[in-house]
Wavefront OBJ file of the C-alpha trace (Angstrom):
o trace
v -9.226 25.790 65.690
v -10.702 27.657 63.817
v -8.062 31.004 63.464
v -6.075 28.786 61.836
v -7.872 27.253 59.258
v -8.822 31.295 58.517
v -5.468 32.207 58.235
v -4.452 29.312 56.393
v -7.903 30.254 53.625
v -6.616 33.852 53.471
v -2.856 32.305 52.792
v -3.804 30.478 50.246
v -5.788 33.337 48.774
v -3.149 35.575 48.735
v -0.760 32.776 47.479
v -3.753 32.262 44.686
v -4.139 36.338 43.797
v -0.802 36.776 44.102
v -0.226 34.299 41.092
v -2.941 35.741 39.027
v -1.329 38.937 38.836
v 2.196 37.581 37.735
v 0.434 35.676 34.769
v -1.467 38.532 34.055
v 1.236 41.199 34.009
v 3.006 38.063 31.394
v 0.424 37.988 29.746
v 0.163 41.902 28.825
v 3.703 41.970 27.940
v 3.100 38.527 25.622
v 0.462 40.926 24.006
v 2.152 44.160 23.870
v 5.161 42.118 22.373
v 2.724 40.710 19.496
v 1.463 44.399 18.882
v 5.013 45.690 18.394
v 6.117 43.028 15.680
v 3.046 43.034 13.777
v 3.627 46.875 13.624
v 7.115 46.302 12.990
v 6.220 43.532 10.508
v 3.998 46.056 8.868
v 6.293 49.033 9.130
v 9.054 46.703 7.071
v 6.670 44.886 4.802
v 6.083 48.332 3.331
v 8.310 49.826 2.898
v 10.090 47.139 1.176
v 6.909 48.036 -1.244
v 7.918 51.841 -1.981
v 11.390 51.287 -2.840
v 11.038 48.485 -4.786
v 8.982 51.255 -7.077
v 11.147 54.117 -6.680
v 13.617 51.696 -7.854
v 11.913 50.819 -11.240
v 10.530 54.493 -12.257
v 14.188 55.925 -11.232
v 16.995 56.553 -13.721
l 1 2 3 4 5 6 7 8 9 10 11 12 13 14 15 16 17 18 19 20 21 22 23 24 25 26 27 28 29 30 31 32 33 34 35 36 37 38 39 40 41 42 43 44 45 46 47 48 49 50 51 52 53 54 55 56 57 58 59
């Protein structure tokens, strides 16, 4: 009887571990994409400022 309980507890542990790893991977991917989008937006908004300055002062 105890062996069956230990096996069930081990399976529950492994299921929880697998779920945590999946959630961690999803979180890390979302965080990576958030940083990518932030950099891209910063780059694009900075570029438009330079383009506006260049257009104002060029003939």
